[in-house]
N, C-alpha and C positions, 0 to 999 in steps of 0.2 A: 394637555393633561400629563404627560410625561414630565416636565418640568415641574409643574404643580406636585404631583405625588413625591417626588425627589423633594421637594422644599419642605414638606410637612414631615418626612424623614430625617429631614436635617441632614443630609449628606452633602459633601462639595461637589459640585459638577463641573466637570471641566472637558467641555467638548472641543479636542484638540484634533489637529491635521499633521500627519505624517509625511514627511517630505521624501523619506527614503521609501521607495516604490515598493507596493505588496500586488500581488495578480490579483486580488479580489476588491481592492479599495484602499483608498491612502486614509481615510479619517476614523480616528480612535477617541472614543468614550470612555474618560476615566472617571471611576466613582471612588472616591476617599471617605472614611468615616470623621468626623468634626476633630477626633484627636490626633489626626494622623496629618502631618504637616507635609504639604507637596515638597518642600525645599528638602526635606530627609532623602527624597527618592531623586533627586535632581539628577544623579548621575545614570540613573536608569531612563527617566525620561530624556535626557537630553541624548542618550544613546539611540533613541528613537528618533532624534532631529524633529523636535514638535515645534511647531509654531500654533499662534491662538487663531481658533476659528469660532465664530459666533454663530453658526449653524447646528442645531444637534442632529445631524444625519451622520451615520456612523456606520464602519464597515466591521470595526473592531471594537469589544469592551474589554476594559481594565477594571476589574472590580475586586478594588480592596475595601471591602466593609465587612471584615470577618468575624466582629463581635456582635453585627447588628441583627437583633433577633426577628424583626419584622421586615422584609422588604416591599417596596411598593410593588404595584398590581403589575406595572408594565416590566418589573425585573421579577416576578414571582418565578417560582421553578416551572410552573407551567408557560409562562412567557419565553423563558431562556430558552425551553427545549423547542417552543415555535420557532424562534429568532433562528436555532440552529438547522431546523427543517425549509427556513424561508429560501427563496431564488431571487437573488444569490444570499446564502448563507450568511450568520454574522458569527465572528470567531471571539471567544471567551478566553481570559485570563483572569484567575478566580483563586483567592487566597482564602484559607481556611483559617481556623483559630482552635483551639481546644475546647472552647465552650458550644454547645449544643445550639446552633441556628438551623434557619430552613436551607443554608449553603451544604450544611452538613448532610440533611437528609436528602438534599438532591444529589450529591456525591452518590449515595448509595445504588441510584439510578443509572450510573455511570460502572458500577462493578468495581464501586470502591468502598471497603469498611473500614470506618474509623473506628478508634479504641473509645472506652468510656470517657465519658466529659472530664476537664481539667486533668487528662493525663498525658502531658509534653511527651516528647522523646528525649531521653537522657543518656548520657554515655560518659563514664569515668575516665574512659582514655581516648587519645593519650593524656598524661598527665598536665593540668595546665592551670593557669588562674582566670577566674571568672566563675561564672555558673555553668553547671554541668550542663542546663539544657540548651549552653550554645557551644554546638559540636562540630568540629571541624571533619568534612566528610573527603576521603580522597577516593576518587574514580578508580575501580580497581581495572587491572588490565583482563580481558576477555579471553578465558581458554580457545585453543583453535576449535576443540571438539564440541564446543557450544555453538548455537546457529549466531550470527552477526547482528549486532543492535544497528538500527537504523541511525545515520551519521547527523543526529540533531545536534549533538556538542562537536566544538573544535576538539581537536586532537590535544593530547599533553596539557591539559589544563589542570592548574594549581589546585591544591583542595579547596572544597566549596563549604564556608561557614554557615550554618544554617541552625535555625531556631523555630521551632513551632511543633505541629503534630503530625504524626506518622499516618499511614494508611495501608490497609491489606489489598494487594490486587488481585480480582478476580480472575476467570479463565477467559474474558472475554477478549476475543481476538482483536477487536478494535482499540483496546489498551495500547499505549505506547512508553516503555518505560525509558525515562530520562534519567532519574537519579534516585538511586535505593538507599535504605539506612546503612550504615557499619555495621559489621557482623555484630560488635560488642555492645551495641545500643539496645535500649529499652525504653517503654512507655510507661512511667508511672506516675502517680499523685504527689511523689517525695523526691528529693533527690539524696535523701539520706539511704542507707543500706539495709533498712529494717524490713523491707520488703523482699528480702534477698530470701527467704525460704519459701515465699509464695512461688518466685521464678523455679525455684526447685522441683517443687512440688509440680508445677504445670510441665516442665523437662521431664520427669519421669512419669508423667500420663502421656507423652508423645506429644507434645506442644499445644494440648488442648487449653485453649483461653491464654495463651501465651502471645502477648505483644514484643517481640524482640528479634534482632537479628535481621540480616540482610533481606528477607523475605518481604520486609515491608518498605514500603517506597514512601518518598518524601516530596518528589516532586514528578507526576504522571502526566501524560496526554493522553487525548483520545481523539480519535479522527472518525466522526459520524459517515454513516453512508451518504449522506450528501454532499460530504467533502469539507464540511465545517470542522473546525477544529478547537478543541476545549484543552485547557492546561490548569490542572488542579496543584497549587504549592501547598506544603503545610503550614505557610506562615508569611507575613508581609517583610519579615526581617531580612529574609534573603535578598531581596531587592533594595533593602536600604546603602544609603551614602555610608553609613558607619561601617556594614558588614564589607563592602568594596575598599573602604580605606584602611580596613585592619589587616594587618602584617602577619604573616606564619613567621618570617623570622627577620630580622633588621635589615630592612633594604627589601625584601620580598612580601608582597601583597598575595592574600586570596585570591580565588579566580571567580570571583562573584561579578564582577564587573563583565567579564566575557561572558561567563555563564547565562547569566539574566540577558544578554543581547541575543544569545543563541537560543534562548526559550523565546524570547520575543519574536525572532525571525522564523522559527517555525510556528507558533501559533497564529501570526498574522500572516500566513502563507507565502513567507520570503523565501523558505526554503524547503528542499525537497518535493518541488512543484514539477510536477511532467505535464505533457500535453499531446495529442496526436496532430501531427501536421498535416499530413495525407496519407493515404494507403492504396495499393494499386495492386493488379495483379493480370497476367497476360502470358500467352504462351512461349515458353521456351523456344528461344531463336526467333521469335519475332522481334525485328529489328525496330520497327514503330512502337513495340511495346503498347500494343491496343489493348484496351481493358473491354472485356467481352461480357455478356450476360450469360454465355451457355458455352459449355465445353463439352468433349466427347468423352467417355471412359478411357483410361489407361493415357490420357495425355499429358504431358510433363508439363505442369504447371510453374511460374513463378510468382510469388508473393513478396510486395515490398511495402514498407513502413518506415514513417521518418517521424521522429518524435524529438520533443525540444523540452529543455529543464530551464525554469526561470533564474535569473541571476539578479538577485536583489540591488547590487550596487550600480550595475548599469540600467537596470531594467528591460534588459533584454533576454530574449530567449536563445539559448546556446545549446551545443550538442551535450545529452545526458551522459553519465558514466552509469552504466548499468552493462551487465553481462548476463543475465538470466530471463531473458524475455522468449516466450514461446507462443506458438500458432497451434491452433486446433482446428481442423477441417471436420465439420461438424453436420450429421443428419440425425436429429435427437441425441444420440450420443456421438461421441468424438471417434472418427475413424480413422485419422491420422493427429498424432500429437508429436511436434519437432520444434526444435530449437531455432529461432531466428539468430542470425549471426551478423554482426557488422559488417557493411560495405564496406570493400577497401576503396579509400579516395573520396568517401562521401560520408563525411562525419553526421553523426544522427539517423543513418539509415541502416535499415537493417531488412534483410532479406533470405530468403530461403528458397529451394526446388525441390518439388516432389511429384510424384506420379497420382495423378489423381486414382480413386480406389475403381475397380471394375464392379460400379455398382450405378446405375442411373437412379435420379432422384434429385432433389433440392437440399444443397448443401450452402454452408457459411463458413466462411474466413473468420474466425474471432480470435481476437487479441485480449486478453482478460489479464491484466498486470496487477497485482494486490499484494503490497509489502507494506509492513509497519512502519508508519513515519512518510512512506511516499503517498503523492496523490494515486487515488485509483484510476487504471486508464480502462477503457473499453471500447473497443471497435469491432463492428461485424459488417460483411457485406454477404449478400445473397447471391448465389450464382446456379445455373442447374447443370447438372449431369446427364448428358442424354446417350442413348446407344448408338452406334455408327449409322450413317444412312445406307440405302442400299447398294449404292455406288461407293461408298467408303471402305467397304470389307476388302482387304489384301485378295489379291487374285490366286497366290500361291503359297502355303505356307511350309516352309524348310521342314518342320517338324512332321509334316504329313506325308512326305516322300515314300515312307514304306506304305502307306495307304494307295498312293499315287500308283507306285509301282504294282501293288497288288490288283489294283484296278485294270491298268494297263495289261499285266500279264494276263488275267481272268477273259479280258476283251480279245487279245492275240489269240489264245486258246480256243476261246470260241469260235473265233472267224474260221482258223486252221481247222477244227472241227467239223465246222460247216463245211468248207471247201472238201476236204476229204470224203465228207459222208455224203454230199451233192454228188461228187464227183464218180464214186463209187455206183451210187444207184444208175447213174448214166451207162457206165460201163457193164453193168449186169443186164441192161434193157436190151443194148446194142448184141450183147451175146447170146441173149435169147433169141431175137429174132432170126439171127443168122443160122441157129440150130433148126428152126423150124423150115426155114427154107431149103434146107439140106432135105431134110426128112419127107418135103414133098416131091 
């Protein structure tokens, strides 16, 4: 049914197998419109190290059908959402176009707002030959006072050549910024400056109805809670051989070839992938590091967790480079929240020592690591915190010596008083008897 639906649509179906290893699978389904020639994207496809495969089972989908009005039922917006929620999930690389399609409607479900139809991104700067819709985008240096972006792209990339439609990024925390439009660009239905007055009016109204500037994105990722990844590109040309071979200056090419490899690596779960290998907890000072299901209040505990990051070139899991891991010791609410520090001499291992709270109950060790662009990590283990047994309480407390001294002095004073009082009674009795004898 899947292949039949695509044949009715007239798409070119290329089920391909990726030799480059991915954490979630190696097979890729590529869908191209009839007017798109696969040879025009050979650098991108060869960069994925593809080999022909005749079985339409796939872990990733490249959907280059930007102008197709109607998609088959197997690739309808509802079907795509279902594949993203499947187990294991399917990853998507989707190209958009200035025309209104089902994919444009689907993008709105991912908090991406597209401009009106037939309004591609335009920029007159820098001065250059060729259409104003083909824009070189320089990746800006991130100011140190702003939060760091996930390292999806390689550092020091040359300018990226782009042509297509922009989109406005919503406030969804699952969105991953990859490439934004240049500040001097805007979306318009004409390359002339006749619409300049409209832009000025929009600026005077506080940006209402304005599709311009670096607030727009051209390539944006989305990582679902299921772990699936979707990348939305404003056009297919950014992946083409023509853009990859274009030169910024004589002998210097644009960074499209490296850029599309980085985008594909992130989309297909080859980069920024983390996993939990193991986690353990034990009493501080325990040489055997025995994990228990019950501890006593105020015990000194040690928690250790080992993480790995997927390396796409070798297909192996290597120690990750993260420095913001946290541990929560919770009972309904976190009672303790502390940083996890790298263990010296053990790559990939993080540990911390802390004192259990002076409260008994059922607690959890929770590591919940959620960062933009990275695979979400979640680990929890349950333990009981109990009061000391009757024979586990300390016999003497140094802080209680004033009370001990008060009790001992009171006891000694009572003993002395009793001896004196009782001794005085005997003496009076003897004296009373002796006086009575003399009187007789």
